MIDOSE-1310 file (N, C-alpha, C; in nm, 2 decimals, decimal comma, always signed):
residues 71
xxxx	+0,09/-0,11/+0,00/+0,01/+0,01/-0,03/+0,08/+0,13/-0,03; +0,03/+0,22/-0,06/+0,14/+0,32/-0,10/+0,13/+0,43/+0,03; +0,26/+0,45/+0,06/+0,27/+0,52/+0,18/+0,32/+0,44/+0,30; +0,32/+0,30/+0,28/+0,34/+0,20/+0,44/+0,48/+0,24/+0,42
xxxx	+0,56/+0,17/+0,50/+0,68/+0,17/+0,54/+0,70/-0,04/+0,63; +0,79/-0,04/+0,59/+0,78/-0,23/+0,55/+0,92/-0,24/+0,62; +0,92/-0,37/+0,67/+1,03/-0,48/+0,69/+1,02/-0,57/+0,59; +1,13/-0,57/+0,52/+1,15/-0,71/+0,39/+1,29/-0,77/+0,41
xxxx	+1,26/-0,89/+0,32/+1,37/-0,95/+0,42/+1,35/-1,07/+0,22; +1,48/-1,14/+0,19/+1,50/-1,19/+0,10/+1,58/-1,33/+0,09; +1,60/-1,41/+0,04/+1,71/-1,53/+0,07/+1,84/-1,53/-0,08; +1,92/-1,50/-0,07/+2,02/-1,51/-0,17/+2,07/-1,63/-0,19
xxxx	+2,11/-1,65/-0,33/+2,11/-1,77/-0,39/+2,20/-1,86/-0,31; +2,28/-1,82/-0,19/+2,38/-1,93/-0,10/+2,32/-1,93/-0,04; +2,15/-1,90/+0,03/+2,12/-1,93/+0,15/+2,11/-1,83/+0,25; +2,19/-1,74/+0,21/+2,18/-1,63/+0,31/+2,10/-1,54/+0,35
xxxx	+2,10/-1,50/+0,39/+1,95/-1,35/+0,46/+1,99/-1,23/+0,43; +1,91/-1,12/+0,39/+1,94/-0,99/+0,40/+1,77/-0,94/+0,44; +1,79/-0,86/+0,57/+1,65/-0,77/+0,57/+1,71/-0,61/+0,60; +1,56/-0,58/+0,58/+1,60/-0,41/+0,58/+1,47/-0,33/+0,60
xxxx	+1,52/-0,20/+0,61/+1,35/-0,13/+0,62/+1,36/-0,06/+0,50; +1,19/-0,05/+0,43/+1,20/+0,01/+0,32/+1,06/+0,11/+0,32; +1,05/+0,19/+0,25/+0,94/+0,25/+0,21/+0,86/+0,25/+0,05; +0,71/+0,24/+0,07/+0,65/+0,22/-0,04/+0,59/+0,37/-0,09
xxxx	+0,65/+0,40/-0,20/+0,62/+0,51/-0,21/+0,54/+0,50/-0,38; +0,55/+0,40/-0,44/+0,43/+0,39/-0,56/+0,43/+0,26/-0,58; +0,29/+0,24/-0,69/+0,29/+0,07/-0,71/+0,36/+0,01/-0,76; +0,52/+0,10/-0,80/+0,60/+0,01/-0,81/+0,75/+0,05/-0,78
xxxx	+0,75/+0,00/-0,59/+0,81/+0,07/-0,53/+1,00/-0,05/-0,55; +1,13/+0,07/-0,55/+1,23/+0,00/-0,55/+1,28/-0,04/-0,44; +1,22/-0,03/-0,36/+1,26/-0,18/-0,24/+1,41/-0,16/-0,19; +1,42/-0,03/-0,21/+1,56/+0,01/-0,18/+1,57/+0,04/+0,01
xxxx	+1,70/+0,01/+0,06/+1,68/+0,02/+0,25/+1,62/+0,17/+0,25; +1,55/+0,21/+0,34/+1,51/+0,34/+0,40/+1,45/+0,34/+0,51; +1,50/+0,46/+0,54/+1,46/+0,48/+0,71/+1,34/+0,51/+0,76; +1,29/+0,42/+0,83/+1,16/+0,42/+0,85/+1,12/+0,57/+0,92
xxxx	+1,00/+0,64/+0,94/+0,95/+0,68/+1,05/+0,95/+0,71/+1,20; +0,97/+0,52/+1,21/+0,95/+0,48/+1,36/+1,05/+0,43/+1,38; +1,15/+0,44/+1,45/+1,32/+0,37/+1,49/+1,26/+0,20/+1,51; +1,37/+0,12/+1,40/+1,33/-0,01/+1,44/+1,50/-0,05/+1,42
xxxx	+1,52/-0,12/+1,53/+1,69/-0,16/+1,53/+1,67/-0,31/+1,53; +1,79/-0,35/+1,49/+1,83/-0,49/+1,51/+1,76/-0,57/+1,38; +1,69/-0,57/+1,26/+1,64/-0,60/+1,15/+1,72/-0,69/+1,12; +1,68/-0,84/+1,10/+1,74/-0,98/+1,09/+1,62/-1,04/+1,01
xxxx	+1,68/-1,16/+0,95/+1,55/-1,27/+0,93/+1,60/-1,39/+0,93; +1,56/-1,48/+0,91/+1,58/-1,63/+0,93/+1,49/-1,72/+0,84; +1,53/-1,79/+0,80/+1,42/-1,92/+0,67/+1,45/-2,04/+0,75; +1,33/-2,08/+0,81/+1,35/-2,21/+0,86/+1,18/-2,30/+0,84
xxxx	+1,23/-2,39/+0,78/+1,11/-2,51/+0,77/+1,01/-2,42/+0,64; +1,07/-2,39/+0,55/+1,01/-2,31/+0,48/+0,93/-2,19/+0,52; +0,96/-2,13/+0,59/+0,93/-2,01/+0,65/+0,98/-1,89/+0,66; +1,00/-1,79/+0,65/+1,10/-1,66/+0,63/+1,03/-1,57/+0,75
xxxx	+1,09/-1,55/+0,85/+1,06/-1,46/+0,96/+1,17/-1,40/+0,99; +1,07/-1,26/+1,04/+1,16/-1,11/+1,03/+1,13/-1,06/+1,15; +1,26/-1,02/+1,19/+1,28/-1,00/+1,35/+1,29/-0,85/+1,32; +1,26/-0,71/+1,50/+1,31/-0,61/+1,45/+1,28/-0,58/+1,59
xxxx	+1,31/-0,46/+1,61/+1,27/-0,43/+1,76/+1,28/-0,26/+1,75; +1,11/-0,23/+1,80/+1,10/-0,12/+1,81/+1,16/-0,01/+1,92; +1,22/+0,11/+1,87/+1,27/+0,23/+1,98/+1,15/+0,28/+2,05; +1,16/+0,29/+2,18/+1,07/+0,39/+2,21/+1,00/+0,48/+2,13
xxxx	+0,88/+0,52/+2,17/+0,82/+0,61/+2,07/+0,78/+0,75/+2,12; +0,87/+0,76/+2,26/+0,90/+0,89/+2,33/+0,76/+0,97/+2,33; +0,72/+1,08/+2,30/+0,55/+1,08/+2,28/+0,45/+1,05/+2,26; +0,51/+1,00/+2,17/+0,41/+0,91/+2,10/+0,32/+0,79/+2,16
xxxx	+0,21/+0,83/+2,18/+0,14/+0,66/+2,21/+0,08/+0,59/+2,14; +0,08/+0,59/+1,99/+0,01/+0,45/+1,91/+0,09/+0,49/+1,76; +0,10/+0,38/+1,71/+0,11/+0,38/+1,52/+0,03/+0,29/+1,49; +0,00/+0,31/+1,34/-0,07/+0,22/+1,25/+0,03/+0,09/+1,18
xxx	-0,06/-0,03/+1,15/+0,09/-0,10/+1,11/-0,06/-0,23/+0,98; +0,06/-0,21/+0,89/-0,03/-0,31/+0,82/+0,07/-0,43/+0,80; -0,04/-0,54/+0,82/+0,08/-0,72/+0,79/-0,05/-0,77/+0,63
C-alpha cells in the first residue's frame, strides 16, 4: 500500500538472508533500504522450515502513544 513502510527480507542464492526497512512510495516501489519514521533496530531474518521470519526491535516512541501497522 502506497505510504506504507515495511520490513522486508529475501534469501540469496547461497541461502544467506538479508533484511532491511523500506518505504513503499509507488505501485512499483524500488525496495531500496530506507529509514522508517518509527525507529527500528536489530532488523534480521531467518528461513526455517520453509518459513521466512523477520525480526526487528521497535525503539521507544517518545511522546507518540500509537502507530498504525499493516500485515
